[in-house]
C-alpha positions in Angstrom: 0.0 0.0 0.0 2.7 2.5 0.9 5.5 2.7 -1.6 7.7 5.7 -1.1 10.0 6.3 -4.0 12.2 9.2 -4.9 9.6 10.4 -7.3 6.9 10.2 -4.6 9.0 12.3 -2.1 10.0 14.9 -4.7 6.5 15.2 -6.0 5.1 15.6 -2.5 7.6 18.3 -1.8 6.9 20.2 -5.0 3.1 19.9 -4.5 3.4 21.1 -0.9 5.7 24.0 -1.9 3.4 25.3 -4.6 0.2 24.7 -2.6 1.5 26.4 0.6 3.1 29.3 -1.4 -0.2 30.2 -3.2 -2.3 29.8 -0.1 0.0 31.9 2.1 0.3 34.5 -0.6 -3.5 35.2 -0.6 -3.9 34.8 3.1 -1.1 37.3 3.8 -2.6 39.7 1.2 -6.0 39.5 2.9 -4.6 39.9 6.4 -2.4 42.9 5.5 -4.9 44.6 3.1 -2.1 45.0 0.5 -1.9 43.3 -2.8 0.7 42.0 -3.5 1.6 41.4 0.2 4.9 42.7 1.7 7.6 40.2 0.8 9.0 39.5 4.2 5.6 38.9 5.8 4.7 36.5 2.9 7.9 34.5 3.2 7.5 34.2 7.0 3.9 32.9 6.5 5.1 30.6 3.7 7.9 29.1 5.9 5.4 28.2 8.6 2.8 26.8 6.2 5.5 24.8 4.4 6.8 23.3 7.6 3.2 22.2 8.5 2.0 21.2 5.0 4.9 19.3 3.6 4.8 16.4 6.1 1.1 16.2 5.7 1.3 15.9 1.9 4.1 13.3 2.0 2.3 11.2 4.6 -1.2 11.5 3.1 -0.6 11.3 -0.6 -0.1 7.5 -0.7 -3.3 7.0 1.3 -5.3 9.2 -1.1 -3.7 7.4 -4.1 -4.7 4.0 -2.6 -8.3 5.2 -2.0 -8.5 6.7 -5.5 -7.4 3.4 -7.1 -10.0 1.5 -5.1 -12.8 3.7 -6.5 -11.4 3.7 -10.1 -13.2 1.8 -12.8 -10.1 1.9 -15.1 -8.8 -1.7 -15.6 -5.2 -0.3 -15.9 -5.3 0.6 -12.2 -5.6 -3.0 -11.1 
């Protein structure tokens, strides 16, 4: 069920980096009422979000892949 490969880890890190960067950008812009937000405040928020989000993505992505394959009708997934 859980197969961690180099691609899985790198993909998880990239997904978490992009996801947390975009979310923290808009949250910081909303909280500071400036668009685009001040760079150092956005980077500070992004570091915290990345530290929390990356382990979650790496741990949960194989679980969601397993669940998705169980619900798939595509014969290539078996």
